[in-house]
N, C-alpha and C positions, 0 to 999 in steps of 0.2 A: 719541545715545549712540554711542560708539565701539563697533563690533561686535567689535573685538579683546578688549575688556574683557569683553564677554558671553561670548565663547568661552573666555576664560582662566578665567572663574568656573565655566563648565560643566565644563570639564576637570577642575576641582578636586572635583566633586561626582557625576560620572557615571562608570559602569564602561565601559571600552572605548574612551574618547576620543569625540570629536565629529566628525561628517562635515558637509561644507557642501554643500548642494543648492540650486540655483536662488537663491541669496542668503540662504537660511535654514539653521538648523542642526538635525541630525538626531542622536539619541542614545538610549541605554536610559534610560528614565525613572527619575529618582533617587528618586521618591515611592513607586512600586509595585515598582520594580526590574525591570519588564517581564516577559517570558516566562521562566519557570522551565526551560522544556524546552529552549528554543534561545537560546543565547548571541548568536546572530547577529541576533535580533529586535531591532529599533530603532524604537519606536513613540512616543518623545518628541520634540516639535518646539518650537523656538522661532522664531516668524514675526517677521522684522524689519519693522516698519512705520515710518512717517515719524516719528512722535511717540513711540512706545513699542514694547516687545517683548511678544509673547504666547506664553504657554506653554501646549502641548497635550500630551496623551497619548492615543493611541487604544487603549491598553489598560486604564487605570484610569479614563478619562473626564474627567481633569482639564483644565480650561479656565479659565486665569486670567492675569493679567497676570505677566510674568516678575518685576517688582518685588514684586508681593505674594506670590508663591511663595516668593521669597527671604526677605521679612520674616517669613512664617509658619513657615518650616522652617529657614533659615539666617540668623538675626539679624546675625551677624558679617559675613558676606558681603554682607548686604543693606547694612549701613553702608558698606562698601567701594563697593558698586555706586552708591549714592546719592552718595557723594564723589567718583566719577569720572565722574558725568555731565557732559556739556558745558555748562558754567555759562553761557556767552554764549548759546547756544541756548535753554537753559531760561528765562533772565532775559528774553529777547526775547519768547518765547512768553507768558510770564507778563505782560509789559508791555503786549502787544496786548489783553489782556482788558480789559473795561470797568471803571468805578468799583467794581463789586460786589466786587472783589478786596479793597478796604479797608473796605467796610461793616461786616464782621464784627467787626475789631478796634477800630474807630474810629466815633464817632457818624456817623449817615447824613448829617447836614447839613455835615460837614467837607468842605472844598474841598482836593482833593489833586492835586499835579502830579508825575508820574514824571520823574525826572532821565534825560533821553535824551542820546544823543550830539550831537544838535542843540542841546540846551540848553547842554551843555558848551562847545560851539564859538561860540554866538552870545551867551551872557550878558553877558560883558564889553563887546563892541561895543555891544550893545543899551542897556546901563547908560550908558555913555559918550554915546551919542547922545541920550538921553531926558533924563538928570539933567544931564550935563555935568561936565567934570573939576573945575570950581570948586564943585560941589555946587549950583549954581542950576538950578531946573527950566527945562525948554525949553517951546516952546509946544505940543508935542504933547500930546495928550489921552491919558495913560496912568495906570495904576494905580501910582503911586509907591511905595506900600507893597509891592506885590507885586513890583516890580522891585528894591526894596531887599533883601527877602527872597531873591530869586534871587541877587543879588550877594553877600549874605553867606554863602549856600549855598556858592556856587562858591568864595569865599575861603577858607571853612573846608575844603573838600575839597582845594583847592590846597596851603593851608599845611599841612595835616596829611598830605599825600601819601597819601591813602586809596587802596588797591589798585584798579585799574581794574575789576576783576571784580565790585566790589560796587556801583559808582556807579549802574547801570540799576536796582539793586534799591530804591534809596533814593528817597524822595518828600519833597517840601516841602508842608507843610499851612498854608493861608492863614487858615482859620477853623475854629471848633469847639474841642473839648477840646484838640487839640494844635496849636492856632493858633501861627503864627510859630516853627514847629519843623522841624528836618530829621528825618525819621522813617527809622529803621532797622529793616526788617522781620526777623521770626523765622520761618523756614519748618518746616513738618512733614515727614514722610517723604514725603508726596505733593506736594511742592512747593508747598503752600498756605501763605499768610500766617495765622498764627494770634495775632500779638502784634506790638506796636511798642514801640520805645523812642524818644522824642522829644528831640532835644537843641536848646535854645534857639538862635535865630538873632538875638535883639534884646537890647540892652543892659539893657533894663528887666527882662527874665527872667533876666538874669546875677545880679541881686541876690536873686531869688527861688529857684525850683526849676529848676536847670539841666537835670536829666534828669527825664523823665516816662515811666513804662512803664505801659501799661494791664494790667488783670488778664485773662489768657485764661481761657476757661471750661474748657478742657481743656489737656493738655500742661503745660509748665512754663516758667519764665522764664530758661531757660539759653540764651544765643545760640550757635547752630550746634550745639547738642546732637545734632540729628538728621542733621547732615551731618559728624560726625567719626568718626573710627575708633577704637574703644574698646580695641583690640588693640595700638595704638602709644603712645608717649609722648603724652600729651595736655596741652597748656599751659592752665591755668585762669588767666584774669585777671579783674579786677574789673569792666571795662567792655567792651562790643562792639568799640569802635575798637581797643583794644590787642590783641585777640584775631585781629583781621583780619591782622596781621602774622606769624601762626603758620599754616602750612599745616594743622596739626591742633590748632587753638586753640579754646577756647570761653570763654564769659565768664559768670559768675554774676549780673551786675548788682547785686551787692552785697547779694543776697538769700539765697543758698544757702551754708549753713556745713557743713563736713566733721563727721560725727558726729551730725547732727540727723535727725529723723525724715524730713524731706523728702529728704535725701541718702540715705538708706537705702532710700526707696522708688523711687529711680530704676531704669530697666530696665538701663542701662549703669553699672556702678559705676567705670568707669575705673581699673583697677587700677594702671597707670602714670602716675599723677598727678604733675604738676609745678606747684606753685601759684607764681603770678608777681604778687605784690602791688606796688602803688605805693610809690615811694621817699618816703613821707611818714610821719608820726608814726603815724597809724592804721594804715597798711599795714604798716609795720615790727612794730608790736604785734601785728598779726594773724599776720605771718610767724613770729615767735618762738613764738606760741601752737600753730601748726601744726607747726613743726618740733620743738617739744617733745613732740608727740603721736606723732612717728615718721613725719611727712610729708615728702615732698621739697620742698624750698622753693628758689626762686632767691634768692640773696643778692647785693644790689647791690654791685659793686665799689667801694670808696671814692673811686676817681678819677671815677666817672661822676655828676656832679652835675646829674641831671635827675629829673623827678618821676614819669615813667611811662615804659611801653615806647614809646609813640608819639612822645614828645619825644626819647628815645634814637635811634630811627629816623630822626626828621627831623634833629636837631642833628648827629648824626655821619654823616649821609648814607650810611646802611647800605643793603645788600640784604637780602632775606629770609634768606638763607643766613647772611650775616654776623652778623645778629642772633641767629638761632639758635645759631651757635657760640659767641657771648658767653654766652647763657643756659646752654647745655650745660656749659660749663666753670665754671660758679658755681652748681651744684646741690648743696646740702647737706642733712643732716637731723641732728636730735637736737643732741648737744653742739657739734660743729663749726658748725652753722648758728647755733645760739643765741648762741655766742660772737662771730661775725662780725656778726649782726644787732644784738646789744646795743652793739658798737662803733659802729655806724651811728646807733643811737638816740642815743647820746651826742653824735655830731656834730651832730644836728637840734635839740638842746636849746638 
């Protein structure tokens, strides 16, 4: 974790500022407000360890992780803290854990491989060497099905231009409930995987269920829900892949609907919502419905002949900033949005 982020958050909640001592932070405790007799007393501390920050107060006796202290007392700042964690460091740390990381959300007999940097670097050469450019098997004794899945996973990642920060989080599943699928994990506040969406990697599954999401015992099926900032504009897409191209994006996986009981029970209501539906008949129908309710909706410009955000990003060779600029310029609500969306619906008939 960048200690500058920790210090910046502390400066926003403590009285009298933050002092640094031997690499740790000292301040007046924001929980008990420290000594009432002396404003000079500073008995609150955040000790910076390798993997986490520890919060202590020698006045009220608080002893807790800094992350948990924020979660219990300052939920908005906690969301920002989680969002600003060093993603690469966290992913690598999670990736070093054994397979127990995925036993909870998937059947225990599933065989899963984490997509590492070595995998990305070696998959194409390995595929060419063992299968051959003509598609004829070589004399090497290899698991051809496993190699084919690796090849298809790499091809999907490259063709879709998936952001690099997500790659080490993904897994390929070879057998079990999620067999022949690329797994996209959902993380909770503690950086633990609690749910997966599996995207098929074989043509056989293309004709059946393309996306398969397991049912978590706790939490919800909103991708990046726990890593988003509820105080800023949040871009809500239908699927996880589209949401990856927004720094503050989440995905409903097609299961969450505005105004439903499930939506009302969310901890974060995301007051600055922008709904980004696919550019197809079903997506435009939903967009009209939401705009009519007064929700802010992204209205696809008529000259963009693509099916979703990911395809727009790839075909137009955009940056995240350029994509966001297009979306921001085309956010409408109520009458204006309905008129524009009805026009698009007519084009798709």
